Every structure is written in structure tokens, then in C-alpha cells.
C-alpha positions in Angstrom: 0.2 0.0 0.3 1.2 3.6 -0.9 0.2 6.8 0.4 -0.9 9.2 -2.5 -1.8 12.4 -0.3 -1.3 13.6 3.1 -3.8 15.5 4.9 -3.7 18.8 7.0 -0.4 19.4 9.0 0.7 15.7 9.2 4.2 14.3 8.5 5.5 10.8 7.6 9.0 10.2 9.1 11.4 7.2 8.1 13.1 7.3 11.8 16.5 6.0 13.0 16.0 4.3 15.8 19.2 4.1 17.5 18.8 3.7 21.4 22.5 5.3 21.8 23.6 8.4 20.6 22.0 9.8 17.5 24.2 11.6 14.6 23.5 13.6 11.7 25.2 13.3 8.1 27.5 16.0 9.2 28.7 14.0 12.3 27.1 16.3 15.1 26.4 13.7 18.0 23.0 13.8 19.7 23.4 12.4 23.1 20.4 12.2 25.7 21.0 15.1 28.1 20.2 13.8 31.5 17.9 11.2 32.6 14.6 13.6 32.9 15.0 14.6 29.2 12.8 13.3 26.3 14.8 11.3 23.7 14.7 12.3 20.1 14.8 10.3 16.7 16.6 11.6 13.5 14.5 11.1 10.4 13.8 11.7 7.0 10.5 13.3 5.9 8.7 11.0 3.2 5.7 12.5 2.9 3.7 15.5 4.1 0.4 17.4 3.9 0.1 21.1 2.5 0.0 22.5 6.1 -2.3 24.2 8.8 -5.7 25.7 7.9 -5.8 29.2 9.7 -9.1 30.5 11.3 -9.3 32.8 8.3 -9.2 30.4 5.8 -5.9 30.9 4.9 -3.1 27.8 4.4 -0.3 28.1 6.8 2.5 26.5 4.7 5.8 24.8 6.5 9.2 25.7 6.1 10.1 21.9 5.8 10.0 19.7 2.7 9.8 16.3 1.6 13.7 15.0 1.8 14.4 17.0 5.0 16.4 15.5 7.8 14.6 16.2 10.8 14.9 15.9 14.6 11.7 14.7 16.4 11.0 13.5 19.9 10.7 9.8 20.2 7.2 8.6 19.7 4.7 9.5 17.2 2.2 7.1 15.6 3.6 4.0 14.1 2.6 3.1 10.7 3.8 0.1 8.7 3.9 0.0 5.0 5.3 -2.9 3.0 6.9 -4.2 5.9 8.7 -0.9 6.7 8.1 1.1 9.8 7.7 4.9 9.9 6.2 7.4 12.5 3.4 9.9 11.9 3.9 13.4 13.5 2.3 16.8 13.2 4.4 19.6 11.5 4.7 21.1 14.9 6.2 18.4 16.6 9.4 18.7 14.2 12.4 20.2 16.5 14.5 21.5 14.0 15.9 20.5 10.5 19.3 19.2 10.1 22.2 19.3 7.7 
């Protein structure tokens, strides 16, 4: 099964679930900071919706794109397509983009 179009402000992320330190393509290590802090995953956006519909009817277009590497909180909704596991997030859950 393939996803044709995502709706709203949702993004589909292919995450790297390394229980140790995460590392960006540029070599930046993203360690866990303290035992009370949330853990994060590095992932790549594989599909996304058009954005958020504002109360005035305008569409807020996000400043992220398909193919961007992102830092997301551990979690999201699990989705398995063709045997591959992805995570579904809302755009506002993306912490930052990575090089």
C-alpha cells in the first residue's frame, strides 16, 4: 500500500531508532541530555500534508520539505507500509531540521 496524499499538517517520517547516540550526516552527535529529558530520533520526511488551515481560511505552509532530515521526539504514531516502519507526526512536533 502507498500513501497518495497526506492531509492537513501531518508528516510521515522514516526514523533512525538508535537507542544510543544519534548522529547527523554532518557528524553531529545528539546524545541524551540527563535522565529526565525526552529522547529524540533523527529521521527523514518521506511525505507530508499541505499545511495548517488557519481560522481566516488561509493555508499556513510549513518551512520543511519532503527529503529534509529532522529531529523529532521519540514517539509519534507507528505506521507500517510494505513491511517498513514509519512514524506519523504533526508538523509542529518537528524540533529542527538537520544538515
